C-alpha positions as CSV (number, residue, x, y, z in Angstrom):
1,M,5.4,11.6,19.8
2,P,8.0,14.2,18.8
3,Q,10.0,13.4,15.7
4,T,13.7,14.0,14.9
5,D,15.5,14.7,11.7
6,C,17.5,11.5,12.1
7,P,15.5,8.4,10.9
8,L,15.2,5.5,13.3
9,L,15.4,3.1,10.3
10,D,17.8,4.0,7.5
11,I,18.2,1.5,4.7
12,R,20.8,2.2,2.0
13,T,21.0,0.4,-1.4
14,L,20.1,-3.1,-0.1
15,R,20.7,-5.9,-2.6
16,R,20.0,-9.6,-2.4
17,Q,20.4,-12.4,-5.0
18,F,19.2,-16.1,-4.9
19,D,20.8,-18.5,-7.4
20,G,22.0,-15.6,-9.5
21,R,18.6,-14.0,-9.7
22,T,18.3,-10.5,-8.1
23,V,15.3,-10.3,-5.9
24,V,16.1,-7.0,-4.1
25,S,17.9,-4.3,-6.0
26,D,19.3,-1.1,-4.5
27,V,16.4,-0.5,-2.0
28,S,16.7,2.6,0.2
29,L,14.2,3.8,2.8
30,H,14.3,6.2,5.7
31,I,11.7,6.1,8.4
32,G,11.5,8.5,11.4
33,A,10.1,8.0,14.9
34,G,6.3,7.6,15.0
35,R,6.1,7.2,11.2
36,V,4.5,4.3,9.3
37,T,5.9,3.4,5.8
38,C,4.1,0.7,3.8
39,L,6.3,-1.4,1.5
40,L,3.6,-2.2,-1.1
41,G,3.8,-4.5,-4.1
42,P,2.6,-7.7,-5.7
43,S,3.6,-11.1,-4.3
44,G,7.2,-12.1,-5.3
45,C,8.4,-8.5,-5.7
46,G,11.0,-8.7,-2.9
47,K,9.0,-7.1,0.0
48,S,9.4,-9.9,2.5
49,T,13.1,-10.5,1.6
50,T,13.7,-6.8,2.3
51,L,11.9,-7.1,5.7
52,R,14.0,-10.2,6.6
53,M,17.2,-8.4,5.8
54,I,16.3,-5.6,8.1
55,A,15.3,-8.1,10.8
56,G,18.7,-9.8,10.4
57,V,17.3,-13.3,9.5
58,E,18.4,-12.8,5.9
59,T,21.9,-11.5,5.0
60,A,22.2,-8.7,2.4
61,D,24.6,-9.1,-0.5
62,A,25.2,-5.3,-0.5
63,G,24.0,-2.2,1.3
64,E,23.7,-0.9,4.8
65,I,21.1,-0.9,7.5
66,Y,21.1,1.6,10.4
67,V,18.8,1.4,13.5
68,D,18.7,4.6,15.6
69,G,22.0,5.7,14.0
70,S,23.8,2.4,14.7
71,C,24.9,0.2,11.8
72,V,23.4,-3.3,12.1
73,A,24.3,-4.6,8.7
74,S,26.9,-3.8,6.1
75,P,29.4,-5.7,3.8
76,D,31.6,-6.3,6.9
77,R,29.1,-6.3,9.7
78,H,26.1,-8.4,10.7
79,V,24.4,-7.8,14.1
80,P,22.3,-10.8,15.2
81,P,18.5,-10.2,15.1
82,E,18.1,-10.3,18.9
83,H,20.5,-7.3,19.2
84,R,19.0,-5.0,16.6
85,N,16.3,-3.5,18.8
86,V,13.7,-4.5,16.1
87,G,10.3,-5.9,16.7
88,L,8.6,-8.4,14.4
89,I,4.9,-9.1,13.8
90,F,3.9,-11.8,11.2
91,Q,0.5,-12.8,9.8
92,D,0.5,-16.1,11.8
93,F,1.1,-14.3,15.1
94,A,3.6,-17.0,16.2
95,L,2.3,-17.2,19.8
96,F,3.5,-19.9,22.1
97,P,0.5,-22.2,22.7
98,H,1.7,-23.5,26.1
99,M,2.2,-20.0,27.5
100,S,-0.5,-17.7,28.9
101,V,-1.2,-14.3,27.3
102,A,0.9,-12.6,30.0
103,R,3.8,-14.9,29.6
104,N,3.7,-14.5,25.8
105,I,3.9,-10.8,26.2
106,G,6.7,-10.9,28.7
107,F,8.7,-13.5,26.7
108,G,11.1,-11.0,25.2
109,L,11.7,-9.1,28.4
110,R,14.8,-10.1,30.3
111,G,14.8,-10.7,34.0
112,K,12.0,-11.0,36.6
113,D,12.1,-7.7,38.3
114,P,8.9,-5.7,39.1
115,S,9.3,-3.5,36.0
116,T,8.8,-6.5,33.8
117,K,5.4,-7.3,35.3
118,D,4.5,-3.6,35.2
119,R,5.3,-3.5,31.5
120,V,3.2,-6.6,30.8
121,R,0.3,-5.2,32.8
122,E,0.6,-1.8,31.0
123,L,0.5,-3.5,27.6
124,L,-2.4,-5.7,28.5
125,D,-4.4,-2.6,29.5
126,R,-3.5,-0.8,26.3
127,V,-4.6,-3.6,24.0
128,G,-7.7,-4.2,26.1
129,L,-6.8,-7.7,27.3
130,A,-6.2,-7.3,31.0
131,H,-8.9,-9.8,31.8
132,Y,-7.2,-12.4,29.5
133,A,-3.8,-12.3,31.2
134,D,-4.1,-16.0,32.3
135,A,-5.8,-17.3,29.2
136,F,-4.0,-19.3,26.5
137,P,-3.8,-18.3,22.8
138,H,-6.3,-21.0,21.7
139,Q,-9.0,-19.4,23.9
140,L,-8.7,-16.1,22.0
141,S,-10.2,-14.8,18.8
142,G,-8.0,-14.0,15.8
143,G,-8.3,-10.3,16.6
144,E,-7.3,-10.9,20.2
145,Q,-4.4,-13.0,19.2
146,Q,-3.2,-10.2,16.9
147,R,-3.3,-7.8,19.9
148,V,-1.2,-10.2,22.0
149,S,1.3,-10.5,19.1
150,L,1.5,-6.7,18.9
151,A,1.9,-6.3,22.7
152,R,4.7,-8.9,22.8
153,A,6.6,-7.2,20.0
154,L,6.3,-3.8,21.7
155,A,7.2,-5.1,25.2
156,P,11.0,-4.5,24.8
157,R,10.3,-1.0,23.4
158,P,11.9,-1.6,20.0
159,K,13.1,1.4,18.0
160,V,11.8,-0.3,14.8
161,M,8.7,-2.4,14.2
162,L,8.5,-4.7,11.2
163,M,5.2,-6.1,10.1
164,D,4.7,-8.7,7.4
165,E,1.1,-8.9,6.2
166,P,-0.1,-8.9,9.9
167,F,-3.8,-8.5,9.2
168,S,-4.3,-10.9,6.3
169,G,-5.6,-13.7,8.6
170,L,-8.4,-11.5,10.1
171,D,-12.0,-11.4,9.0
172,N,-12.8,-8.3,6.9
173,R,-15.3,-7.0,9.5
174,L,-12.5,-7.0,12.2
175,R,-9.6,-5.8,10.1
176,D,-10.2,-2.1,9.9
177,G,-10.7,-1.7,13.6
178,I,-7.6,-3.8,14.5
179,R,-5.6,-1.8,11.9
180,D,-6.6,1.5,13.5
181,E,-5.9,0.3,17.0
182,T,-2.5,-1.0,16.0
183,I,-1.4,2.1,14.3
184,D,-2.5,4.3,17.2
185,L,-0.5,2.2,19.7
186,L,2.6,2.1,17.5
187,K,2.6,5.8,17.1
188,E,2.2,6.3,20.8
189,E,5.2,4.1,21.3
190,G,7.2,6.2,18.8
191,A,8.6,3.3,16.8
192,A,9.5,3.6,13.2
193,V,7.2,1.2,11.4
194,L,7.7,-0.7,8.2
195,L,4.6,-2.6,7.1
196,V,4.7,-5.0,4.2
197,T,1.5,-5.5,2.3
198,H,0.2,-6.4,-1.1
199,E,-3.1,-4.6,-0.5
200,P,-3.3,-1.0,-1.8
201,E,-6.3,-0.2,0.4
202,E,-4.4,-1.3,3.5
203,A,-1.4,0.9,2.6
204,M,-3.6,3.9,1.9
205,R,-5.4,3.5,5.2
206,M,-2.3,3.0,7.4
207,A,0.7,4.6,5.9
208,D,2.2,8.0,6.3
209,E,4.3,7.1,3.3
210,I,4.1,4.4,0.7
211,A,7.0,2.8,-1.1
212,L,5.7,1.0,-4.2
213,M,7.9,-2.0,-5.1
214,R,8.1,-4.0,-8.3
215,D,10.6,-6.6,-9.5
216,G,12.9,-6.0,-6.6
217,R,13.0,-2.2,-7.0
218,I,11.2,0.7,-5.4
219,V,9.6,2.5,-8.3
220,Q,7.9,5.3,-6.4
221,V,7.8,6.7,-2.8
222,G,5.3,9.3,-1.5
223,G,2.3,10.0,0.7
224,P,-0.9,8.1,-0.1
225,Y,-2.5,11.1,-1.8
226,N,0.5,11.9,-4.0
227,I,1.3,8.3,-5.0
228,Y,-2.4,7.7,-5.9
229,N,-2.9,10.9,-7.9
230,Q,0.6,11.3,-9.4
231,P,1.6,7.7,-10.4
232,A,5.1,7.2,-11.7
233,D,3.9,5.0,-14.6
234,R,0.9,3.1,-16.0
235,A,1.6,0.0,-13.8
236,A,1.8,2.2,-10.7
237,M,-1.6,3.7,-11.5
238,A,-3.1,0.3,-12.3
239,F,-1.9,-1.2,-9.0
240,F,-4.3,1.0,-7.0
241,S,-7.5,0.7,-9.1
242,D,-8.9,-0.2,-12.5
243,V,-7.7,2.1,-15.3
244,N,-9.2,3.1,-18.6
245,L,-6.6,3.6,-21.3
246,V,-6.8,5.5,-24.6
247,R,-3.9,5.2,-27.0
248,G,-2.8,7.9,-29.4
249,V,0.1,9.2,-31.5
250,V,1.8,12.5,-30.8
251,R,1.6,15.1,-33.6
252,N,2.8,18.7,-32.9
253,A,2.6,18.1,-29.1
254,L,-1.0,16.9,-29.4
255,T,-2.6,13.5,-29.5
256,S,-6.1,12.9,-30.9
257,T,-8.6,10.8,-28.9
258,P,-12.3,10.2,-28.8
259,F,-12.3,12.7,-25.9
260,G,-10.7,15.4,-28.0
261,D,-7.1,16.5,-28.5
262,F,-4.8,16.2,-25.5
263,L,-1.7,18.4,-25.0
264,V,1.4,16.1,-24.5
265,P,4.4,18.3,-24.3
266,G,7.8,16.7,-24.2
267,Y,7.0,13.9,-26.5
268,A,8.5,13.6,-30.0
269,D,6.2,13.4,-33.0
270,G,5.3,9.8,-33.8
271,T,5.6,8.7,-30.1
272,E,2.8,6.4,-29.0
273,V,1.3,7.4,-25.7
274,E,-1.5,6.1,-23.5
275,I,-3.9,8.4,-21.6
276,G,-5.1,6.8,-18.4
277,F,-8.1,7.7,-16.2
278,R,-9.9,6.0,-13.4
279,P,-13.5,4.8,-13.5
280,Q,-14.6,7.1,-10.7
281,H,-13.5,10.1,-12.7
282,V,-15.8,9.4,-15.6
283,S,-18.8,11.7,-16.0
284,L,-21.9,10.3,-17.6
285,D,-24.8,11.9,-19.5
286,F,-27.8,10.3,-21.1
287,D,-28.0,10.4,-24.9
288,R,-30.4,13.0,-26.2
289,D,-31.1,12.5,-29.9
290,G,-27.5,11.8,-30.5
291,Q,-26.3,15.0,-28.8
292,G,-23.8,14.9,-26.0
293,P,-22.7,17.7,-23.7
294,H,-20.7,20.6,-25.1
295,P,-16.9,20.4,-24.7
296,T,-15.6,22.6,-21.9
297,K,-12.1,23.6,-20.9
298,D,-12.1,21.2,-18.0
299,F,-13.7,18.2,-19.7
300,G,-13.0,18.4,-23.4
301,A,-15.1,16.4,-25.8
302,A,-17.6,13.7,-24.8
303,A,-17.6,10.2,-26.4
304,R,-20.6,8.0,-26.8
305,G,-20.8,4.4,-25.7
306,R,-23.5,1.8,-24.9
307,V,-23.9,-0.1,-21.7
308,E,-22.6,-3.7,-21.8
309,R,-22.9,-4.5,-18.1
310,A,-24.0,-2.8,-14.9
311,R,-23.4,-4.2,-11.4
312,F,-24.3,-3.0,-8.0
313,M,-21.2,-3.3,-5.7
314,G,-22.6,-2.0,-2.4
315,A,-21.4,1.6,-2.0
316,E,-21.3,2.2,-5.8
317,S,-22.3,0.7,-9.1
318,L,-19.8,-0.4,-11.8
319,V,-20.9,0.2,-15.4
320,E,-19.0,-1.0,-18.5
321,F,-19.4,0.7,-21.9
322,R,-18.6,-0.3,-25.4
323,M,-17.5,2.9,-27.2
324,D,-19.1,3.6,-30.5
325,T,-16.1,4.8,-32.5
326,S,-13.2,2.7,-31.1
327,G,-14.9,-0.4,-29.8
328,D,-12.9,0.0,-26.6
329,V,-14.6,-1.0,-23.3
330,F,-14.4,1.6,-20.6
331,K,-15.5,1.4,-17.0
332,A,-17.3,4.0,-14.9
333,T,-18.3,3.9,-11.2
334,V,-21.3,5.8,-9.9
335,P,-22.2,6.3,-6.2
336,N,-25.1,4.2,-4.9
337,V,-27.4,2.4,-7.3
338,F,-27.2,3.0,-11.0
339,L,-28.1,0.1,-13.2
340,P,-29.1,1.3,-16.8
341,P,-30.2,-1.5,-19.1
342,N,-27.7,-3.1,-21.5
343,G,-27.6,-1.2,-24.8
344,T,-28.4,2.2,-23.2
345,A,-26.5,4.9,-25.0
346,M,-24.7,7.4,-22.9
347,W,-22.0,10.1,-23.2
348,L,-18.7,9.7,-21.3
349,S,-16.6,12.7,-20.4
350,V,-13.3,12.8,-18.5
351,P,-11.8,15.8,-16.6
352,R,-8.4,16.6,-18.0
353,K,-6.8,17.1,-14.6
354,R,-7.6,13.5,-13.8
355,C,-5.9,12.1,-16.9
356,H,-2.3,10.8,-16.9
357,I,-0.2,10.4,-19.9
358,F,2.3,7.6,-20.3
359,S,4.6,6.6,-23.1
360,T,4.2,3.1,-24.5
361,E,7.9,2.9,-25.3
362,P,10.3,1.4,-22.7
């Protein structure tokens, strides 16, 4: 689907308060045709409130919302939800139990001309449910109901599709396939998609762009690779995976750690910093008479620890170490099966390019 420079969904400095408490603060997003943005964050951070304001079922206290260049919300304008050209999909599917699958899909289409039936038939074919046209929702599986919900939302050809945790009710074994099918169909339709989720894995799998939200604000926006590998702060890094942290104090643009000195330019002497690295980036070597691997430019010094716990997780093993010098507990993940006995001494190294430095000061 060709894309244009003008976003189909343009949100500008949205704000919303409840009982004097700000739940959404100056949120801005821009989503083009055929693009998927995931609004990602913990429960209670303001994601769903933002979605409801875009849909028109919640009124913003400030800010503007544009759909395909037309203002649908501003301080002096509020277009009703049914006139915003916005589709909605929720986690409970919200299908009408007394209507057949075909009637559910056609519910949002006005009129009874042949084109309505053609559109319903087209969508039934595209979601693989043509043989269930006369069935009722209770006769379908959860995955099939989700497909009906998607087809119904797409039937009027909305410019913008809003999705609020739409896959959370599905079994894990079904979820990935349904996600992929949904995104393929949405991109074919050319809608601008805003998906709300609290699951980092879902956002990474589905999004062209991730907007990470915390305490009512968007703290970082970027592609999945960039937002994962260039976190804005420690909390952003920790939201996507476990993080090992080493604390140090800056002296002459350096901080000393069990893994050697780290260059920390831009921090004043005396500043406390934390160096974070993910478990999958830890390199392990067995202890050989107390000798670890030699430092290198890429890895720096190695630090010794002893295994406290090792667990097989399926695709990888998670090993926890108690470090000899600091007493800190660090985690490492190793592909496949790796279960050294408790107490095994090993040397841990960390590639410098995988380390992130954060100030501990606000």
